C-alpha atoms as one frame of an Amber mdcrd trajectory, in Angstrom:
protein
   0.000   0.000   0.000   1.341   3.467  -0.930   0.396   6.537   1.126   1.215
  10.220   0.602   1.897  12.527   3.525  -0.270  15.661   3.398   2.450  17.702
   5.116   5.422  16.686   2.999   3.953  15.241  -0.189   6.361  12.294   0.196
   5.147   8.827  -0.677   5.841   6.003   1.716   5.192   2.274   1.561   3.262
   0.885   4.500   2.924  -2.620   3.098   4.015  -4.427  -0.033   3.151  -7.428
  -2.156   4.660  -9.037  -5.225   3.899  -8.330  -7.993   2.866  -4.849  -6.929
  -0.240  -4.712  -9.136  -3.074  -7.042  -8.027  -3.668 -10.059 -10.295  -0.830
  -8.951 -12.565  -0.853 -12.280 -14.414  -4.381 -11.504 -15.718  -3.379  -8.193
 -17.297  -3.057  -7.340 -20.998   0.582  -7.404 -22.221   1.755  -4.326 -24.133
   4.645  -6.096 -25.888   3.915  -9.472 -27.433   6.512 -11.970 -28.664   4.770
 -12.333 -32.022   5.497  -8.653 -32.711   9.181  -9.106 -31.895   9.747 -12.243
 -33.998   7.557 -11.217 -36.946  10.526 -10.914 -39.303  11.477 -14.535 -38.609
   7.981 -15.655 -39.610   8.410 -13.760 -42.866  11.854 -15.203 -43.709  11.599
 -18.567 -45.538  15.305 -19.272 -44.922  14.965 -19.263 -41.133  14.830 -22.796
 -39.714  12.654 -23.394 -36.671  12.873 -27.013 -35.446   9.998 -28.632 -33.584
  12.085 -29.238 -30.462  14.758 -27.133 -28.747  17.345 -27.663 -26.024  18.012
 -24.587 -23.869  21.509 -24.323 -22.411  23.725 -21.861 -20.579  27.295 -23.113
 -20.223  30.025 -22.175 -22.709  31.195 -25.773 -22.425  28.322 -26.718 -24.708
  30.083 -25.197 -27.729  32.734 -27.898 -27.985  30.240 -30.639 -27.144  27.873
 -29.538 -29.900  30.649 -29.235 -32.482  31.774 -32.759 -31.579  28.243 -34.014
 -32.315  28.052 -32.418 -35.741  26.170 -29.223 -34.887  27.002 -25.854 -36.403
  26.031 -22.399 -35.218  23.540 -20.555 -37.453  23.057 -16.805 -36.970  20.211
 -14.501 -37.968  17.730 -15.222 -35.184  16.103 -12.932 -32.654  17.716 -11.277
 -29.664  18.720 -12.195 -27.020  19.499 -15.601 -28.496  20.704 -14.419 -31.933
  21.757 -17.870 -33.173  20.890 -21.549 -32.990  22.957 -24.727 -33.153  21.584
 -27.090 -35.815  22.780 -30.512 -37.050  25.017 -30.075 -40.091  23.882 -33.286
 -41.762  20.147 -32.528 -41.801  18.344 -30.314 -44.297  15.221 -30.379 -42.127
  16.484 -30.549 -38.547  13.978 -31.540 -35.876  16.104 -30.336 -32.969  18.077
 -27.192 -32.256  20.107 -25.897 -29.331  19.848 -22.294 -28.136  22.396 -20.915
 -25.669  24.542 -17.839 -25.130  21.715 -15.615 -23.870  23.055 -15.333 -20.338
  21.968 -16.730 -17.001  18.789 -16.265 -15.030  15.034 -16.383 -15.468  14.405
 -13.079 -17.307  16.581 -13.925 -20.325  15.466 -17.544 -20.436  11.842 -16.405
 -20.281  12.284 -14.209 -23.352  13.846 -17.069 -25.299  11.125 -19.544 -24.335
   8.347 -17.060 -25.162   9.796 -16.320 -28.608  10.536 -19.936 -29.521   7.081
 -21.057 -28.414   5.573 -18.275 -30.524   7.607 -19.513 -33.513   6.126 -22.993
 -33.109   8.512 -24.983 -30.934   6.402 -27.347 -28.827   8.921 -29.349 -26.772
  11.872 -28.058 -24.755  14.608 -29.549 -22.619  16.338 -27.156 -20.246  19.876
 -28.305 -19.363  22.551 -26.696 -17.247  24.767 -26.602 -14.196  23.258 -26.493
 -10.727  24.423 -26.301  -7.159  23.727 -29.248  -4.863  22.246 -29.160  -1.366
  22.514 -32.773  -0.095  26.028 -34.074   0.498  25.362 -37.449  -1.154  25.108
 -35.843  -4.620  28.549 -35.609  -6.207  30.155 -33.148  -8.620  29.172 -34.014
 -12.189  26.166 -36.099 -11.134  22.993 -35.936 -13.238  19.784 -34.641 -11.624
  16.321 -34.979 -13.168  14.148 -32.107 -11.939  10.684 -33.041 -10.680   9.518
 -29.613  -9.434  10.877 -26.115  -8.815  10.408 -23.821  -5.834   9.262 -20.425
  -7.137  11.700 -18.147  -5.346  12.411 -16.029  -8.446  10.349 -13.138  -9.755
   9.411 -13.987 -13.340   6.920 -16.787 -12.667   4.798 -14.534 -10.457   4.056
 -12.290 -13.436   2.551 -15.288 -15.271   0.594 -17.206 -12.645  -0.863 -16.836
  -9.149   1.523 -17.328  -6.273   2.251 -20.962  -5.426   5.168 -22.756  -3.819
   6.053 -24.985  -6.769   6.169 -24.947 -10.543   6.092 -28.284 -12.337   7.620
 -29.560 -15.568   5.687 -31.611 -18.106   5.019 -34.949 -16.426   4.994 -36.815
 -19.747   8.243 -35.315 -21.039   9.933 -35.762 -17.658   8.990 -39.431 -17.754
  10.455 -39.745 -21.260  13.722 -38.356 -19.914  13.561 -40.781 -16.995  13.057
 -43.754 -19.294  16.022 -42.786 -21.485  18.228 -42.415 -18.412  17.149 -45.853
 -17.211  17.727 -47.458 -20.619  21.197 -45.941 -20.829  21.973 -47.229 -17.356
  23.090 -43.759 -16.251  23.264 -43.035 -12.552  20.984 -40.101 -11.765  19.084
 -38.471  -8.928  15.520 -37.177  -9.060  14.273 -34.270  -7.023  13.158 -30.697
  -6.616  15.162 -27.586  -7.413  15.191 -24.186  -5.754  15.024 -21.373  -8.346
  16.020 -17.854  -7.364  17.409 -14.763  -9.069  20.114 -13.696  -6.621  23.011
 -16.126  -6.670  24.939 -14.121  -4.088  21.947 -14.173  -1.753  21.641 -17.938
  -1.403  21.733 -17.964   2.389  22.782 -20.690   4.778  19.421 -20.614   6.538
  17.495 -21.102   3.289  19.786 -23.842   2.021  19.476 -25.841   5.245  15.685
 -25.478   5.253  15.319 -26.510   1.609  17.662 -29.454   2.070  15.497 -30.600
   4.965  12.475 -30.327   2.637  14.174 -32.648   0.154  15.372 -30.112  -2.405
  18.343 -31.428  -4.401  19.602 -28.465  -6.454  19.624 -24.701  -6.770  19.641
 -22.778 -10.071  18.165 -19.677 -11.700  15.690 -20.610 -14.458  13.557 -23.730
 -13.969  10.574 -22.332 -12.019  10.073 -19.519 -14.512  10.380 -21.828 -17.519
   7.977 -24.405 -16.074   5.396 -21.692 -15.368   5.659 -20.059 -18.794   5.513
 -23.431 -20.543   2.256 -24.236 -18.774   0.792 -20.831 -19.680   1.884 -21.193
 -23.323   0.773 -24.811 -23.662   4.190 -26.283 -24.484   6.162 -29.106 -22.857
   9.386 -28.672 -20.916  11.602 -30.800 -18.688  14.923 -30.051 -16.977  18.192
 -31.920 -16.464  21.112 -30.597 -14.421  24.654 -31.625 -13.688  26.155 -30.668
 -10.330  28.789 -27.942 -10.546  29.094 -26.894  -6.900  27.984 -27.710  -3.359
  26.329 -25.095  -1.165  26.682 -26.994   2.102  29.740 -29.246   1.686  31.598
 -29.121   5.010  29.296 -26.176   5.875  30.675 -23.968   3.090  30.363 -23.441
  -0.646  32.668 -25.504  -2.849  33.002 -25.708  -6.623  34.018 -28.820  -8.531
  37.769 -29.426  -8.059  38.034 -31.108 -11.472  36.374 -29.096 -14.224  36.333
 -32.106 -16.548  33.542 -33.423 -14.324  31.372 -30.535 -15.518  32.123 -31.174
 -19.188  31.408 -34.880 -18.754  28.170 -34.156 -16.885  26.990 -31.709 -19.531
  27.839 -34.240 -22.240  25.662 -36.833 -20.520  22.633 -34.573 -20.167  23.065
 -33.271 -23.723  23.120 -36.817 -25.107  20.086 -37.800 -23.044  18.232 -34.716
 -24.282  19.004 -35.543 -27.912  17.895 -39.145 -27.388  14.580 -37.926 -25.954
  13.794 -35.282 -28.558  15.015 -37.122 -31.680  15.168 -40.802 -30.663  15.636
 -42.050 -34.233  18.744 -39.927 -34.924  22.213 -41.054 -33.907  24.811 -38.348
 -33.334  28.385 -39.529 -33.872  30.767 -37.964 -31.359  34.000 -36.562 -32.764
  37.041 -35.548 -30.669  36.337 -32.464 -28.585  38.190 -29.230 -29.355  38.698
 -27.400 -26.021  37.343 -23.836 -25.806  39.318 -22.762 -22.751  36.585 -22.033
 -20.187  38.123 -23.310 -16.944  37.196 -20.660 -14.411  36.375 -21.115 -10.738
  32.786 -20.088 -10.161  29.125 -21.043 -10.553  28.825 -19.878 -14.214  31.111
 -22.294 -16.035
């Protein structure tokens, strides 16, 4: 609630809610994704596959090149380009990355791709772990996301969780089981402020059974439900929030590359099960830094 002092004319906030405008999610948008991507609709040379993998790590570049993907420019901002299989004239899967970290950017990309006709998405990336029995480089299949970010609340009424597509998540599960890959299933905690992941929150969420923390899943799950598209999420563990009561990143960065390779291959097997991607030797791209955005 906003009040204005009659003596000073200064506004003050006596109470607050989020979003600030009541029932924001029911409002009429002023900017629509179809207006932004109109030129792509009108360009017959632009390829829009039926399924897309969303990624964030620069380590994906070398992994995609090794699987015969090439980077095609000329798409919309903030994504600008898409990785497509070189050998296919009519690719059924693409990979979009390089648009930064966090829910706002990912939301724009999902909105625009859904508007262009993509119906199935797999969201893959690095995530921090809360329980100590999940190791660096392990694969985690996300079953729900705690809505501790801001974007999802502009699309749907407040709720504790956002959920991925149950059917697509089960397809991912079945591929993991067929491959014999070790993986963990569980909830993730999505929030915008990586440097405000507090000890008190992490302990409470771990007690609740939350496995990972990241910055996009809750928003993407919510938008996908609103837009009527399917999405599921796979993570590989890059760091531990509570290992020995302090934050630790993976001591061996190859674990992150190997984990991303596993979830990329699982995603491809889910989205285009009849296509086999031969893996060539990887050309390193020099991204070994010590931090949560690798």
